[in-house]
C-alpha positions as CSV (number, residue, x, y, z in Angstrom):
1,M,229.1,58.3,-187.8
2,A,229.0,54.6,-187.1
3,F,231.2,51.9,-185.9
4,A,232.3,48.8,-188.1
5,C,232.2,45.4,-185.8
6,D,232.1,42.0,-185.6
7,A,229.0,41.7,-183.6
8,V,226.9,43.5,-181.3
9,L,226.4,43.1,-177.4
10,L,223.4,44.4,-176.0
11,D,222.4,45.2,-172.1
12,F,218.9,44.2,-171.4
13,D,217.6,46.1,-168.9
14,G,217.6,50.0,-169.6
15,V,218.6,49.4,-172.9
16,L,216.1,46.8,-175.0
17,V,213.3,46.9,-171.7
18,D,212.3,49.4,-169.5
19,S,212.4,47.7,-166.2
20,N,213.2,50.5,-163.8
21,A,210.0,50.9,-162.5
22,I,210.4,47.0,-161.1
23,S,213.7,47.2,-160.0
24,E,213.3,50.0,-158.0
25,R,210.1,48.8,-156.4
26,Q,211.4,45.5,-155.2
27,M,214.6,47.6,-154.1
28,R,212.7,50.0,-152.3
29,A,210.9,46.9,-150.8
30,W,213.9,45.4,-149.6
31,A,215.7,48.6,-148.2
32,E,212.4,49.2,-146.0
33,R,212.6,45.9,-144.7
34,H,216.0,45.8,-143.9
35,G,216.2,49.5,-142.7
36,V,218.8,50.3,-145.4
37,P,218.2,53.8,-147.0
38,F,217.7,53.5,-150.6
39,A,219.6,56.4,-151.3
40,R,222.4,54.4,-151.1
41,I,221.5,51.3,-153.3
42,A,220.1,54.2,-155.7
43,A,223.8,55.3,-156.2
44,I,225.4,52.2,-156.8
45,H,222.7,49.9,-158.1
46,H,221.9,50.5,-161.7
47,G,223.9,47.8,-164.3
48,R,225.3,45.9,-161.0
49,P,224.3,41.8,-160.0
50,T,221.9,42.5,-157.4
51,V,224.4,40.3,-155.4
52,E,227.1,42.8,-155.2
53,T,224.2,45.7,-154.7
54,V,223.3,43.9,-151.1
55,R,227.0,43.0,-150.9
56,L,228.0,46.8,-151.1
57,V,225.1,48.3,-148.7
58,A,224.5,45.4,-146.1
59,P,227.5,43.0,-145.9
60,H,226.1,41.7,-142.3
61,L,223.0,39.7,-144.1
62,D,223.5,36.6,-145.9
63,V,224.4,38.4,-149.3
64,E,223.6,35.6,-151.8
65,A,220.2,34.7,-149.9
66,E,218.9,38.3,-149.9
67,A,220.0,38.6,-153.7
68,R,218.1,35.3,-154.7
69,L,215.0,36.8,-152.7
70,I,215.2,39.9,-154.7
71,E,215.9,38.3,-157.8
72,H,213.1,36.0,-157.4
73,A,210.3,39.1,-156.9
74,E,211.7,41.1,-160.1
75,T,211.2,37.7,-161.5
76,E,207.6,37.7,-160.4
77,D,207.2,41.7,-161.4
78,T,206.2,42.2,-164.5
79,D,203.7,45.2,-163.8
80,G,204.6,48.0,-166.4
81,L,207.7,46.1,-168.4
82,V,207.5,46.8,-171.7
83,A,210.1,47.0,-174.9
84,F,211.7,50.7,-175.5
85,A,210.8,51.9,-178.9
86,G,213.2,50.6,-181.5
87,A,214.3,47.3,-179.3
88,T,212.1,45.0,-181.9
89,R,213.5,46.8,-185.3
90,L,217.3,47.0,-184.0
91,L,217.4,43.4,-183.1
92,S,215.7,42.1,-186.1
93,A,218.7,44.0,-188.3
94,L,221.3,41.6,-186.5
95,P,222.0,38.5,-188.1
96,D,221.8,35.3,-186.2
97,G,225.1,34.6,-184.3
98,R,226.6,38.1,-184.8
99,W,225.0,39.7,-181.6
100,A,224.4,38.9,-177.9
101,I,222.6,40.1,-174.7
102,V,224.7,40.8,-171.8
103,T,222.9,41.2,-168.7
104,S,223.6,41.3,-164.6
105,G,220.1,40.0,-163.9
106,T,219.9,36.2,-163.7
107,R,219.3,34.2,-166.5
108,R,215.5,33.1,-165.0
109,L,215.4,36.6,-164.7
110,A,216.5,37.5,-168.3
111,E,214.5,34.8,-169.9
112,T,211.5,35.9,-167.9
113,R,211.9,39.0,-169.7
114,L,212.2,37.9,-172.5
115,A,209.3,35.9,-172.9
116,H,207.3,38.7,-171.6
117,V,208.0,41.2,-174.2
118,G,208.1,38.5,-176.8
119,F,211.9,39.0,-177.9
120,R,214.0,36.0,-180.1
121,R,216.3,34.7,-177.6
122,P,219.9,35.3,-178.9
123,R,222.5,31.8,-179.3
124,V,224.2,33.7,-176.8
125,L,222.9,35.4,-173.6
126,V,225.6,36.0,-170.3
127,T,223.8,36.6,-166.9
128,A,225.0,36.7,-163.6
129,D,224.7,33.2,-163.4
130,D,227.7,32.8,-165.7
131,V,230.6,34.8,-164.6
132,Q,232.6,35.1,-161.2
133,R,232.8,38.8,-161.3
134,G,229.9,41.0,-163.0
135,K,229.6,44.3,-164.5
136,P,231.6,47.0,-164.0
137,A,234.4,44.1,-164.3
138,P,234.8,43.4,-167.7
139,D,234.1,39.3,-167.2
140,P,230.6,39.4,-168.9
141,Y,231.2,41.0,-172.0
142,L,235.0,38.9,-172.6
143,V,232.5,35.9,-172.1
144,A,230.2,37.0,-174.8
145,A,232.9,38.0,-177.0
146,E,234.9,34.9,-176.1
147,R,231.3,32.6,-176.9
148,L,230.3,34.5,-180.2
149,G,234.0,33.9,-181.2
150,V,235.2,37.5,-181.8
151,A,237.5,39.6,-180.6
152,P,236.6,42.1,-177.7
153,K,238.1,44.8,-179.6
154,R,235.7,44.3,-182.7
155,C,232.6,44.4,-180.6
156,V,230.4,47.3,-180.0
157,V,228.6,47.5,-176.7
158,V,225.5,49.2,-176.2
159,E,224.5,50.0,-172.4
160,D,223.0,52.3,-170.3
161,A,224.7,52.3,-167.0
162,P,228.3,53.7,-165.9
163,A,229.2,50.0,-164.6
164,G,228.2,48.7,-168.0
165,V,229.9,51.2,-170.0
166,A,233.5,50.4,-167.4
167,A,232.9,47.0,-168.0
168,A,232.8,47.1,-171.9
169,R,235.5,49.6,-172.1
170,A,237.7,47.4,-169.7
171,A,237.0,44.3,-172.0
172,G,238.6,47.0,-174.9
173,A,235.0,47.0,-176.9
174,R,233.6,49.9,-178.3
175,V,230.9,51.6,-176.3
176,I,227.7,53.7,-177.2
177,A,225.5,54.9,-174.2
178,V,221.9,55.5,-174.4
179,A,220.7,58.0,-172.1
180,S,217.7,56.0,-171.5
181,T,217.7,55.6,-167.6
182,M,220.7,58.0,-166.9
183,P,221.6,61.5,-167.7
184,P,224.3,61.7,-170.2
185,G,227.1,62.9,-168.3
186,A,227.1,60.0,-165.9
187,L,227.7,58.0,-169.5
188,A,230.7,60.6,-170.6
189,E,233.3,57.1,-170.2
190,A,231.0,55.6,-173.6
191,D,232.5,56.7,-176.8
192,V,229.1,58.3,-178.3
193,V,226.6,58.9,-176.2
194,V,222.5,58.8,-177.6
195,G,219.3,59.7,-176.3
196,R,216.9,57.2,-177.2
197,L,217.1,53.8,-178.7
198,E,215.7,54.4,-181.9
199,D,218.7,56.8,-182.4
200,L,221.1,53.5,-183.8
201,N,220.6,51.6,-186.9
202,V,222.5,48.1,-187.6
203,D,223.4,47.4,-191.2
204,A,224.7,43.8,-191.7
205,E,227.4,44.4,-195.0
206,P,229.9,41.8,-196.3
207,G,232.5,41.7,-194.3
208,A,231.1,43.7,-191.1
209,L,228.3,45.0,-189.3
210,V,227.6,48.6,-189.3
211,V,226.4,50.7,-186.3
212,A,225.4,54.1,-187.4
213,W,223.8,56.8,-184.9
214,R,222.1,60.1,-185.3
215,A,222.0,63.1,-183.0
216,A,224.5,61.8,-180.6
217,I,224.7,63.9,-177.6
218,R,228.7,63.2,-177.0
219,E,230.8,61.7,-179.3
220,G,234.2,60.7,-178.1
221,G,233.9,60.0,-174.8
222,G,236.9,58.5,-172.7
223,A,239.4,60.2,-174.1
224,R,239.5,58.2,-177.2
225,Q,238.2,59.3,-180.8
226,P,235.6,56.6,-182.4
227,L,236.6,54.5,-184.8
228,V,234.2,55.3,-187.6
229,R,233.5,54.1,-191.1
């Protein structure tokens, strides 16, 4: 099974790179400093901009300043940061100008991690610095599609978090979720759920990119039937 599309939009953390341990380490340290139960953060943070998480769990603090401190700590911490298996192969199959990375992190954080794992930088990199509203709002994916010059409905998004899936669906894109950081049931609103990034393959054909998958855990999620080729 496969989707034909004009562009592929990829979430970064949790899809291309495994940074979960870093995020948990730094968010847990911040929570302990401020007396915020980490369970509250863990329930909402994944896939959201840090500033939105802080605003939800500690609105009494200087939200912008605290988010900057957390992002700085995460940028300096690269211990255990690795690319997911299949990431390099997938990126090498994507033609220039036909894909983007769309992350809830800041530009500095994203560029630091891109350099650390040795990925080529996409022509379009949409970060928390580029939008007023982050995921689960559709804005990041709408901006990415606009900068690539394609219609959102002609994009395939690869995500790993419920907030990102919601953002992609709200933008009108097709969504493939990778259950790398969340249980498959949490990603049920995606059109397709696969277990690993390695389960995806991209071929550049005349007039379209074809994103295929194997061993899907779920297909036809979110009450929509996939447009397949």
